[in-house]
N, C-alpha and C positions, 0 to 999 in steps of 0.2 A: 510465206515462210512456213515450212512444215513444223507441226507441233512436236515437242519432245515427248518421249515415253518415260514415265516415272517407274523405276524398278526399286523396290525396297527389299533389302536382304536382312533377315533376322538372324543374328549370330555372327560374332566376329572371330570365330576359330578358323581352323585350316580350310574347311569347306566354304564358309561364308566369305572369307577374304579372297580365296581363289575365284569364287563366283563374281564377287563385286569387281575385282580387278579385270576379269575377262569381259564383263559387260561394257567396260569403257571403250571397247574397240569401235563402237559406234558413237559418233559425235552427238547424235540425236537421242541418246539414252542417258537419262539423269539418274544416277545411282545413289541411294541412301543406305548406309549400313547402320543398323540398330544393335548396340551391344552394351551390356551393363557396366563394362569396364573401359577405361580410356587407354589401356595397354594390352597388347597382344600377349596371350599366355601360351607358352609351349607346354601343352599337357604332357608330352612325352618326357618332360624334365621335372615334373612335380615331385618325383621321388628324390631328386637332388635338393629341392627346397626343404622337404621334410627332414632329410639327413643333414642339412646345413652344408652341402657340398657343391651347390650351384644355384644359379638364378634363372628361373624360367621366363622372366619378363623381357619383352622386346617392344620398343616403341613402335607405334603404328606407322610412323614416318618411314620405318625400314621395310614394312610389308604391304602397306596399303597405298593405292594410287591416290595422288593428290586430287584427282578428278572425282573421287568418292567423298560424299558428305558423311561424316561420322557423327551419329547421334548417340551420346552416352546416356543410356536409359534402358529400362527393362520393358519388353513387350508383354502386355497382360492379356490381350485378346485380339484375335483376328476376326474382322467382320467381312466375310467374303462377299456378301450382298452389296455392301457399301464400298468395298475395296479399301479398307482402312485398317490400321493397326493402332490399338489403344496403348498408351504409355503409362507407366507407373506414376510418372510425375504429373499426369493430367494431359489432356489433349490427345491428338491422334495424327498419324502420318498416312496420307492417302497414297495409293499405288495403282499402276496399270497392271503390273506383274509383281508377284511376290516370290522370293526365294526363301524357303524355310530351312534354316541350317542351325538349329538351336543346340546341337551337340548331344552329349550323353553324360551320365554320371553313374554312381553306384545305386544299386537297388536298395530300398529300405531294408535294413538288417532285420531278419526274421526271428532270430533267437531272442528269447526273453532277456531283457536287460541290455541288449546291444544298443538300442537307440539312446539309452541313457549313459552307458559307460564306455561304448566303443567310439572310435574316431574314424571318419572317412578321410579320403585325400583326393577326391575326384574333381574338386574345383580349387581355384586359387585360394579362396577364403578358407575352405576346409583344410587344405595343406598348411596354410599359415597358422591356423588354430592348433593343428597337431604339432607343428614346429614349436610353438610357444609352450605347449604342454611338455614336450620332450626337453626343452630348455630348463623347465622347472623340476625335472625328474632326474634323480641321480643316475650317473652313467652305468652304475652297477645294477640298477633295477631291471627286472625282467620285462621284456616286450614280447607280445604275441601278435603275429600277423595272421589274419584269417583270409584264406584264399591263395591259390597257387597258380593264378594266371600270370601274365607278364608283369602286371602292376604289383601284385603281391610278392612275386619273386624278386623284383627289382628293389622294392623298399626293404624287404627282409635282408637282402645282401648288403644294401647300402648302410643300414643301421648296424649290422654286425661288423661291417668294415670300419665303422666309426667307434667300435669297441663295446657295443651294447650286447648283452645276452638276449638272443632272439629265438623264439619258437615259431615255426611256420606250420599252421594247420592247413593241410593240403586237400581236405575233403576226401573223396573216395580214391583219388589218384593224384600223385604229384605231377605238376606241369603237364597236363594232358594234351596241350597243344604241340608238344615236342615229339620227335621220333624217339623211340626207346634208347637209341645210342646217344642222342643229344641229352635226353633226360638223365641218363647215367652220368654224363659229364657234368651237368649242372648240379646234380645231387652231390657229386664229389667236391665241387667248388663250394657248395653250401657247407659241407662238413669242414672243409679247410677254414672257412670263415667262422666256424663255431655255431652255425645255425642248426638247431634241432628240428628236423622235419618229422612231423607226425601226420600220418594219413588217417585223419578222423574229422568228424563234423562237429562244429561248435553248436551246442544245444542251449547254452545259457551263458550270459556274461555278467559278472559282478564287478564291483569296484577294484578288486585285486585278484581276480581269477577268471578263467574261461573253463566251462564245464563241457566235457565231451559226451558223445552218445553212450559210451561204455561206463559212464559215471566218473571217470577220472577227471581231476581238476588240474589245470595248468596255471601256476602262479603268473600273474600279469599285472604289472603296475600301469602299463599303457597297452591297450588293445587297439590294433589298427584293422579296420574292416574293409577288405578289398573285394569280397565275393559278391557276385551278382551284377546285374546290368539294369540301368533305368534311364529314362529320358525325361526332360521337362514335359509337363502336362499341358502345354500351351495349345496343341492341336486338339486335345480332348476337350479343354475348356472352351474352345472355339467351335465345337460341334463338327469337326472334320473327322473323317473315318481314319482309325488307327488300328494297328495290330494289338496283340495282347500285352505288349510292352509299352505301348503308347507312341510307337513310331508312325509317322504319317504314311498311309498306304498310297502308292502311286502306280502308274503303269510303267512300262519299260523305258519310257522317255523321261522318267522322274516327275511326270505331271500328276498332280493330285487326282484321284478318281472322282472327287467331288467338284473340282473347279479347274479348268484348263489355264486359268490365270495364276495358279499357284503351283510351283515346282519345288522340289525338296532335294537336299543333299546332305551327305555326311552320315553320322551315326543315327540321326533322327528320321531317316527315310527307310521305308520297307517296300522296295519295288516288287510289285506282284505278290507281296507277302513273303518275299525271300530276300532278306537284307544281306548286305555284305558284312564281313567280319569288321568289328570295331577297330579302327586304326587311322592314323593320319595318312597312311599309304592309300587307304580307300577314300578318305574324306577329300583329299585334294583333287583326284580325277572326278569324283562325284560332283564337287563344286564346279569344276570346269564344264562337265557335261550339263549340269543344270543351267549354267549360263548359255551354253550352246543351244539348249532347247528353247529358251526365251528368244535368243537372237534368230533362230530359225523361224519361229512364229512371226517375228517382226518383219522378216524378209519374205514371208509367204511361202516358206519351204516346209517340208515335212520333217519334224524332229526325228533324230535317229534313236534307236534303242541303245541302252547301255551295253558295254562289253568291257568290263573292268575286272581284273583279277589281282591278287596280291602275290608278289614273288617271294616274300620272306617275312619272318617275324624275328625281331632282334630284342634280346633281353640283356640289359646291363647287369653285371654281377659284382658291384663294388669297383674300386679303383683298378684300372688296367685290365679288366676282364669283362667279357660279354660273350654271348652265344647268338649267332645268326643262323636261324633255322630256315632253310629254303623249302618252298612249298611247290607241290606239283600243280598242274593246271586244274585239277579237281579240288584244290584247296587242302589236300592232305599233306602232312609232313613227309618230306623225302629223307632218305638216308644221308643226304648231303647237308652238312652244317659246318660252320666255322666257329671256333671257340678261342678262349684265352686272349692274348694280347692282340692278335689279328682281328678277332671278333670285336674287341674293344675299339680298335682303330676304325673299323667299319661303322660301329655304333656312333662313335664320336663324330664321324664324317656326316652322319645323317642330320645332326642338329643344325649346323650352318647350311647344309644342302637344302633342307626343307625351307628355311628362311630365304635362301637364295632363289628357290623356285618361285615363291610368292613375290619376292622383290622383282624378279625378271618379268613376271606376268604384269606387275604394276607398271613397269617401264614399257614393255612391249606386249600389250594384251593380245592373246590368241596364239602365243608361241608355245605354250605348254602342250605336250603330247604324251600319250600313254599307250602302251602296247599289250601288256599281259591280258590273256583271255581267261575268263573264269568258266571253266567247263563244269564246275560243281553246280553253279546256278542253272546252266543250260540243262543239265540232267534232272535237277529238281523241278524245273519248270515243265520239262517233258513228262516227268512222272505225274505231276499235278494235272497236266492236260489229259493224260491217259485216264487218271482216276475220275476226272469230271465226265469224260466220255462214257465210262462204265456206268456212272451214276445216272446219266441221262438215258442210257439204253435200258437201265433197270426201271 
């Protein structure tokens, strides 16, 4: 009787669940998913939790194959030499192959006072803590949101829609991921909701205000910090090579440059040092591709390079309104976007659709497919190759 292959997946988000489900297509692969929570968290709905307008939690029975063993614990270290993962509760889980899908979060706030007085919402626990603070804060008290990416815009709109006075500090430019036409539409929506948009940088945070670079102070009973990007430091602590953000560096098949038994997926992977845009749209196909890389090696086949692009970015803007910004193949925002109620319907469709994709892969592993091509990565990789060739010639 042939021996089974032990595959451990670290991280039970979009990428990790997709990878775990897809790996069950082989009966001789035994999959263990390590995740610190017993419930699946829809990160794209954390702004609903913060505003008290929705629940981001889904039972794993709805998203995860029953063939996958769920270990509710935190991974503290990867020992590549011993092929084992140490757990916070003690003990370790051994593997033949490892899928690294630990996800992402907010970067540590850089402004003085922000770590003490500002609240993040990048994890379930952080969002729950912020929700509790808002519950104890009068509805009329001013709220300041720092950062004008999709998360900042969504939570600012959601809180304003709930009747709170909100100021959005947009940095050097409001909603830079949008086409100027879409940006104008979103700015108008923010104005209708009563959100004050300031294009300035937070230089300090106190208990009741946020200070800007020009010296102006914005009153703030609750400050929400959504600016910046960070990932868990598990790879760094485990001695694996990472980029400057802490993402695991891999080749184009998502295999670690340090160990072919380790592949990565989602926001925590940096293929050839050129990561994809942070999103569940990218995480899900990356999770599928990571699984395919492992399965290819088990079959003696050569793993394929990734070819994953993102078709759109959707931002919900309070009840009954959202903007879906379509992207060109090079990753830039196109003139084409959908807003208002139609945008909201498209956004609302994505929530059950994403869960449905994971559930279908759990029932029928190997059925998920993706088509968009990312020409931005291709051009960046070509530029990098040309630069290296010049360096070698010099």
